[in-house]
N, C-alpha and C positions, 0 to 999 in steps of 0.2 A: 306306782312304783315310784320309789325316790331313787337316783339315781347316785346321791349320796349315801345312801346303806353300803352299797358297792364300794364304795370309794372306802370309806372303812374297815370294809369289810377286807379287800385287797391288802389295804397298808398292811394289817396286823399278820395277813398272809405272808406277804414278802418279809416283816420285821421280825416276825415269832415274837413280838411282847408289845405290850399298851404302849409301856413309856418310847420304845423306839419307833412305834406307828404314830406316836403324837406329835415326837421331833420331825418327823419327816413331811409330818401335814400343818406343822404349825399350832398345835391347838394342845389344850391343856389335858393329860391323862384322865380324866376324869369325864371329858367329852369323849373320847374315845369307847370308853366302859359304858357308858349310857346308852349311845348310838349303836354300839355293837348290840345290848340287851335290847333295845326296841326294835332292832332287827328280827333277831332271834322271835321273840313275843308276835311280831308281826308274822314272821313264818311260820309259825309253833314246830320249829327245827332247834337243837342245840347245835350250836357252830364249833363251838370250841370246850376243850375242855384243859384245866389248867395243870402243868406237870412241871414243879420245881418252881422257877422264875420263869416259865415261859409258857406259852399258848399252844396248844395241840389242837390240829382241825380232828374232828369228829367224821367219821365216814361217811356223814350226810355230805356234810360238808365238803369231803376232801373232793366227791366225785363233781362237784361242780367248779373246781378250783380252774380244771383247764378249759373250761367251756369259757370263763370269766375272762382268761388272760386271753384268751383268742378274742373276746370280745374288746378287752381292752387296749389291742393291737387296731382292730378295727377304728376304733374310734380313734387312735393318733393318728392311723393315716389320713382320716378324713379331716380331723383340725389341720394336719399338715397341708392338705389339698386345700382346703377352706382360705388359709394364710399364702399359697401361692398363688391365687385367682386373682381376678382381676381386683377385687375388693380388699382384699391383704396385702401385708406388705414384710416379706417374709423370703430369706432365701440369700443366696451369694450373689454379690454385684463385683463383677471383674472392671476394676479401672486401670487404664494407663496415663498417668501423670508424669511430665518432664520433672528431674530431680530439683531443678532450680525451683519449681513452684512448691514442693514440699519442705525442703531447705529454708524456703521464702517464709513459712508458717501457714501455707494454704490449710491446711487441715489443726489448725489448734483450737477450732471451733468441732472438730469430729466427735468428741466428746457428747456433746450437746445430741447432734444427731442420733446419736447411737442410744442415747435415753429415751428418745422419742420413738425408736425401731429396735427394740431391742433383740428382734427377730432377723434384723439383717447383718449380714458378715461380707467385709470387704477384701478383696483377693486383689492386691496393690503391685504393681508394676512400673518401674521408671524407662523401661524399654519401650519406647512408642514404635509398635510398628503397624503401618495403614494396613498393608496386606494381608494382616491376621486380625483385626481389628478385634478387641474387646468390649463388654456391655457400654462403656463409656471411654471415649478419649479427650484428652486436652492438647491441641496440635498447635504449636508456632509455624504458620507455614502460608506465602504469598495466596495461596486459593485451597480450597480445603477436597478433598478426594470427590468424585461426583457419585458412587453410589453409597453413599450414607448419609443419613441427615446432618447436617451442619449449622452451626449456628456461629456466629463473629459474636464473642464475648470480650475481647478488648483488643490491645495490642500490648506486646511483649518490646521491652526495650533495652538494648544492649550498649555499653560501653565501654571505655578501658579506664581499669584501676592500678593502682601501685600502695604500697604501704607506705604511709606520710612521711615518715623519715626517709625513704629512699628517694621521695619526690624530692624532699628537701636539700639532700644531697646533690641534687642536679637542677638547679634553679635556671629556667628557661632554656633548658636543653632537653632533646629526647635522647640520653644517652643512657638508654634502659636496654635490660636483656627481656626477651620476651618469653612468656610461658604458654605453653602450646598445648591445647584441647584436641586431643586426637581417641579416634574410635567409632566404630560403625553407628553406635547406637543415637548418635547427635544427629537431629533433626538438619537436611540439605539445607533449608532455607534458612537457619542459625549459624551453619557454618560460613555460609554466603557474608551474613551480617558480621561474623567476627571478620572475614578474610578483609571486607570492605574497610572497616577500622584500621584495621592494620597499615593496609595499603595507603589510606588518608591518612594517618598520622605516624605511623611508625615505619615507613616504609624500610629502613635499614636494620632495623631492629635484628641480632641475630636472637635464633633460639636457645634456652640456656637449660629450658627444662620442658617435656613432654608429660602429658597425665592422660589415661584413657576417663577420668570420673571427675567430674565437675566440683565435688567438693574437696579433690587432691589437687584441682587447680585454685581455688578457693585457698585451700591451708599454703601453698607455695606463694602465692600472690600476700597472704598475710605473713608470711616469714620472710619478706623480702628479696625471693628470690629472683625475681623481675616483675614486671610489667604483664599482664592479662586482661581480655577479653572478658567480662562478667554480666551476666543480667543484672541491671537495675536493683531491681527487686533485693538481691544480696549483695552489692558494691556497697550502696547505697546507705543502706543500714548497720554494717559494718564500722566501728569506730577506729579500727585499725587503719582502714583503708580511704583513700580518695580520688576522685576523678582527676585523669589528667587533665591540666589545666589547657581550656581550649578544645578538649575532645567532643565531638557530635553525639549523638544518639541516634544509632541505628535501630529501626522498629518494623516488627512482622507482625500480621495478624495472629490472634487468638481464636482459635474455633475448637466449640465442642462438638464433637463427633458421637452419634448413636447409631447403630444399625437399623433400617427401617423395621425389621420385628421387633425391637425391644421399645418400639414407642409407645404398645400398649401395655407392656409392663411396669406397674405398679413401682416394683421395689428401685427398679432403674429409672423409673422418672422422677420418683421423690429425691435420690441420689443425685441425678443431674440438677435438678432445683438446689440443691444445699451447694454445688460444686460454684455453679451459678452466681448465690449469692456469697459464694466466700471470694472467687475472683472479681466481681464487680464492687466489693468491699475495701480489695487492696488495689483498684485500678491504676489510680497514681503512681502507687509505688511501682507494680508491674511493668507501667508505662516508662516509666522513670521522671515522670514530669512533676513531681513533688519535691525535689530536690535543687536548688538554685548551682546553676552552672558555674566551677571556678571561672 
């Protein structure tokens, strides 16, 4: 039995014409015609009769189509099950990554990963909720949750940044307004780092703007609305911003978290490895150690 015979037969049944079937299969129309003729010869049964520009099933062939469609569905299910097994890499991976890592280029190489694993699909969120973990979570925190597999993959640095012209207007002073990040989605440890930076360097600065998203805080700082605490990954790479002179860097550990039940799920493991490589490639920028302090 040659399974390809059924593949060509099914394609002609589905598309109703040799040219359309050939296009769907990615072959020349003559190949389809030759394979159908060989199949009919081997079976000793005429499968199609020509009507105008299309092919119509004979009564003998029509009786087998329903059974063939059932077999195709079963084969598709078997293929999907194999891809989902330990040896396969296919399916959805739910990933929670802080917004500053995405804004900072962590997934610039994602296209290369998806080229290697075209049957993997990524469900992203920037809302990191430890009580309801995704398959993979990147979390900046002093300590990781005890019920998840945790691996320390680096440190996250935060510092104070302002638009260059704004800082130049007040040399040697701290007469700046404060742009505040608010919202329940921010990790508590990072809020602590931000509070430490403000208390240490700008304790008297009045809040001039608030924003729930980090992208919004970044935009307000770039617009010279005020000074803001930003991840070094974002602040150091922005040509319109610079660190406040003499400002320190507050750092928190960065953890890669995975639920214990996912340790044997290959699609999750391979994407966790990809994220780990991406973080390690940007370790200096994420920590804030690659830039010279003003």
